[in-house]
C-alpha positions in Angstrom: 16.4 -43.1 -19.4 16.4 -46.9 -18.8 16.8 -46.8 -14.9 13.7 -44.7 -14.5 11.5 -47.7 -16.8 12.5 -50.2 -13.4 11.3 -47.5 -10.7 7.5 -48.0 -9.5 5.0 -45.9 -11.3 3.8 -44.6 -7.9 7.4 -43.7 -6.8 8.1 -42.0 -10.4 4.9 -40.3 -10.6 5.5 -38.4 -7.4 9.1 -37.2 -8.1 7.6 -36.2 -11.4 5.2 -34.3 -9.6 7.7 -32.6 -7.2 9.8 -31.5 -10.7 7.2 -30.1 -12.3 6.1 -27.9 -9.2 9.7 -26.5 -8.6 10.3 -22.7 -9.3 13.0 -23.7 -11.8 10.4 -24.7 -14.3 7.9 -21.7 -13.6 7.3 -20.2 -16.9 8.8 -22.6 -19.3 6.8 -23.7 -22.2 5.0 -27.3 -21.2 6.8 -29.4 -23.7 10.0 -28.2 -22.5 9.6 -28.4 -19.1 8.3 -32.5 -19.5 11.8 -33.0 -21.3 13.5 -31.3 -18.8 11.6 -33.5 -16.1 12.4 -36.5 -17.8 16.0 -35.8 -17.7 15.9 -35.0 -14.2 14.0 -38.1 -13.5 16.7 -40.5 -14.8 19.6 -38.4 -12.8 17.6 -38.7 -9.8 16.9 -42.3 -9.9 20.3 -43.2 -11.3 22.0 -41.7 -8.4 19.6 -43.0 -6.1 20.1 -46.6 -7.1 24.1 -46.3 -7.1 23.5 -45.1 -4.0 22.5 -48.0 -2.3 24.8 -50.3 -1.1 25.4 -53.8 -3.1 23.6 -56.7 -2.3 25.6 -59.7 -2.5 
């Protein structure tokens, strides 16, 4: 998702590690877990950006 590309690498990596460590992904194949996390990252950062007040 393009929103994730606009996020700093540090913030993205920290959230990615948090999501990869979640219980929901335990036992999933690594390639499937990566795809799930990429989708979750896109959703998380899109929601975070839209929740911020607009700057005029």
